[in-house]
C-alpha positions, 0 to 999 in steps of 0.5 A, spaced: 499 499 500 502 506 498 505 511 504 501 517 502 504 521 508 511 520 506 509 522 499 506 528 502 512 530 506 517 529 501 513 534 496 513 539 502 520 539 503 522 539 495 517 545 495 521 549 501 527 548 496 524 551 490 521 557 495 529 558 497 531 558 489 526 563 488 529 567 493 535 567 490 532 571 484 530 577 489 537 580 488 536 580 480 530 583 481 532 589 486 538 590 481 534 591 475 528 594 478 523 592 473 517 591 477 518 584 478 520 584 485 513 583 488 511 577 483 517 573 485 517 575 493 510 573 493 511 567 489 517 565 494 512 566 500 506 562 497 511 556 495 515 556 502 508 557 506 505 551 502 512 547 503 512 548 510 505 546 511 505 540 508 512 538 511 509 539 518 502 536 517 506 529 514 511 529 519 509 524 524 510 518 519 514 512 517 520 515 513 521 509 508 521 510 501 519 504 497 519 503 489 512 505 488 513 511 493 519 513 489 516 513 482 510 517 485 515 522 488 519 523 482 513 524 478 510 529 483 516 533 484 516 535 477 509 537 477 509 541 483 515 544 481 512 546 475 505 548 478 509 553 483 514 555 478 509 558 474 507 563 479 512 569 478 510 569 471 502 569 472 503 574 478 507 579 474 502 578 469 508 577 464 505 571 462 497 572 463 495 565 461 496 559 466 496 554 461 502 558 457 505 559 464 505 552 466 508 550 459 513 555 459 515 552 466 515 545 465 519 546 458 524 549 463 524 544 468 524 538 463 530 542 459 526 542 453 526 549 451 520 550 447 517 557 448 511 561 447 514 567 448 515 572 442 519 578 445 523 575 450 527 581 451 521 585 454 521 580 460 524 583 466 531 581 468 529 577 474 524 573 471 529 571 465 533 569 470 528 565 474 526 562 467 534 560 466 534 557 473 528 552 472 533 549 466 539 549 471 535 546 476 532 541 472 538 539 468 542 535 473 535 533 476 531 536 482 531 529 486 539 529 485 539 536 488 535 534 494 539 528 495 545 532 495 543 537 500 537 534 504 539 529 509 532 528 511 531 524 504 537 519 505 532 513 507 530 510 500 534 515 496 536 509 491 529 509 489 528 516 488 535 516 484 534 510 480 527 513 478 530 520 476 537 519 473 537 518 465 539 512 462 538 504 462 542 504 469 544 509 474 552 510 475 554 511 482 560 514 483 560 513 491 557 507 495 552 512 498 547 515 493 548 522 497 555 522 496 554 521 488 549 526 488 554 531 491 559 529 486 555 530 480 552 537 482 559 539 484 562 537 477 555 541 474 556 547 478 564 547 476 562 547 469 557 552 469 562 557 472 567 555 467 563 557 461 560 563 465 567 566 465 569 564 458 562 567 455 564 573 459 571 574 456 567 573 450 564 580 451 557 577 454 554 581 459 555 578 466 547 577 466 547 573 459 553 569 461 550 566 467 543 565 464 546 562 458 551 558 462 545 555 466 541 553 460 547 550 456 550 545 461 542 543 462 542 542 455 535 546 456 536 552 450 532 558 453 536 564 451 535 571 454 534 573 446 529 572 442 534 570 436 537 565 441 545 565 440 544 568 433 543 574 437 551 574 438 554 573 432 561 572 434 564 565 432 568 565 439 561 565 443 558 560 438 565 555 439 565 556 447 557 554 447 559 548 442 564 545 447 560 546 453 554 543 449 558 537 448 560 536 455 553 537 457 551 531 453 557 527 456 556 522 462 558 526 468 561 520 471 566 520 465 567 528 467 569 525 474 574 520 472 577 525 468 578 530 473 581 525 477 586 523 472 583 517 470 583 518 462 583 511 460 576 510 463 574 516 458 578 514 452 576 506 452 568 508 454 564 505 448 558 510 449 563 516 449 567 514 443 560 512 439 557 519 441 563 523 439 564 519 433 557 520 431 557 528 432 563 528 428 560 524 422 554 528 422 558 535 423 562 533 417 556 531 412 552 537 414 558 542 413 560 538 406 553 539 404 553 547 406 559 548 403 559 545 396 551 545 395 549 551 398 556 555 397 557 557 404 564 559 406 568 553 409 569 556 416 562 558 416 559 551 414 563 548 419 561 552 425 553 552 423 553 545 422 557 543 428 552 548 432 546 545 429 548 538 430 551 538 437 545 542 439 540 537 436 543 531 438 545 533 445 537 536 445 540 543 447 535 546 442 539 553 441 540 555 434 544 560 430 541 559 423 534 557 420 536 549 418 529 549 415 532 553 409 537 548 408 533 544 403 529 537 404 535 533 405 538 536 411 532 538 414 531 530 414 537 529 417 536 534 422 529 530 424 533 524 424 537 527 429 532 529 434 531 521 435 538 520 438 540 524 444 546 525 449 549 520 453 546 516 459 548 520 465 548 527 462 543 532 462 541 531 455 534 528 453 532 523 447 533 516 446 540 516 449 547 514 445 548 508 450 541 505 448 542 506 440 549 503 441 546 497 445 540 496 439 546 496 434 550 491 438 544 486 439 542 487 432 549 485 430 549 479 435 542 476 432 544 476 425 550 472 428 545 467 432 542 465 426 548 462 424 550 459 430 543 458 434 546 454 440 551 458 441 551 463 447 553 470 444 552 475 449 552 483 448 558 486 451 559 494 453 566 496 455 568 489 455 562 487 460 556 482 458 550 486 458 545 483 463 539 480 458 534 484 463 537 491 461 537 489 453 529 487 454 529 494 458 532 498 452 528 494 447 522 496 450 524 503 451 525 504 444 518 501 442 514 505 447 518 511 445 516 510 437 509 508 439 508 514 443 511 519 438 507 516 432 500 516 436 502 523 439 503 526 432 496 523 430 493 527 436 497 534 434 495 533 426 488 532 428 489 539 431 490 541 424 497 541 423 501 539 417 505 532 418 512 536 419 510 540 424 506 535 428 512 529 428 517 535 429 513 538 435 512 531 438 519 529 437 522 536 440 517 535 446 518 528 448 526 528 446 526 535 450 529 539 444 525 545 444 525 547 436 522 543 431 521 544 424 515 547 420 511 551 424 515 550 430 522 551 427 528 555 430 525 561 428 518 560 430 515 558 437 509 554 440 504 560 442 500 558 436 498 551 439 491 551 442 490 550 450 489 542 449 496 542 445 500 545 450 498 541 456 499 535 451 506 537 449 507 539 457 506 531 458 510 529 453 516 533 456 515 530 463 514 523 460 521 524 456 525 527 461 523 522 466 525 517 461 518 514 460 517 508 465 517 512 471 511 516 469 508 510 465 508 505 471 503 510 474 498 508 469 498 501 470 494 496 474 500 493 477 502 499 480 496 499 485 496 492 487 500 489 493 
């Protein structure tokens, strides 16, 4: 039977954490004095008050968190963070519609980057900062942050960690989950600060440097400019962001090993090699087409290809060019890349490189088993046999992913949208990418979707960020049976 009290208590504690994060926006609002101080302050007070009330009402309870409670807490935490995180936009009347405010906030926390804003520069700096922070908090994960700083969540932490961390299996850097969470967040913070310094050296303001570092390392893609990174037409800025998008799409466990001098763990990691090779092949191919078929200068072709390919594969969603104008072949390539994703254990969304690699390896082994039906031929990753249950999980995930994508595209097309818009909007939401093709291309946004479409796409964002199973299990009859 579900322990409803521990679920309520943990969600209350998490709301307190969100309220504290909102308070950090107040200095920005005070500095720029653009009228957003009151909305941010009121939102923080409401969030803190509800969080304190819930944590006190449910304080006398068994603190054990089982698998069922873990799934509901993780899914619930992302929902309540988005519900309360939208208050600054509503109270400040910068996004009057609650549907739009929720969509923008869910897109932030899930690091999707799909936006309904048509004039981002008109937003107060404090709210732009909060908008960027939602992505930074969601990038490494709300639960992972909570495990790192809140000892009250130590009971049942493995259930929470496993339900939120992306990838077929979560990587542990330390026998204690809390220590693993701390290391991941310290690495995440370190890379964020490093990028902010480099962007500042490139001429960006301190505010823009911080906001874009937040959303790059989260592979979120929210920008302080309507034209996204295209507003900073500087090769240096674009190359810095390319490098950090690649880093953000890499398993953070490998960054930990690299920082400790264990370089061999990186250069022998099959997923990392597959990830880098995949990026290089597609960057080279797209750059060649841009240079030889479209007549773009060589360096410009390489930079535009690298930025857009890395942005889509890592599911960051930044843009420096309108790839929808590159012709049908490259548009098809971009669409295919929407179904890839970064490495497991990264902040990137999508199917993930390790699943694609395991799918390719298993398919190859199946061909070999046809010739040797009685042989025991395991699939190996990093020289270790992959358990059969992991392979089943990968295959089930990919089947579910494309089945959900197909049905969802039919739902969107039923609203009157063309196939390009329908399929890419679904791929961009489910893969946490943001921009798609057609009416949701890199120069467009999601403001034109009806209310139902926005709520439906918001659900897909949550589904994709929590890698399907954590959410889908809540809709099964087995979840509620003892």
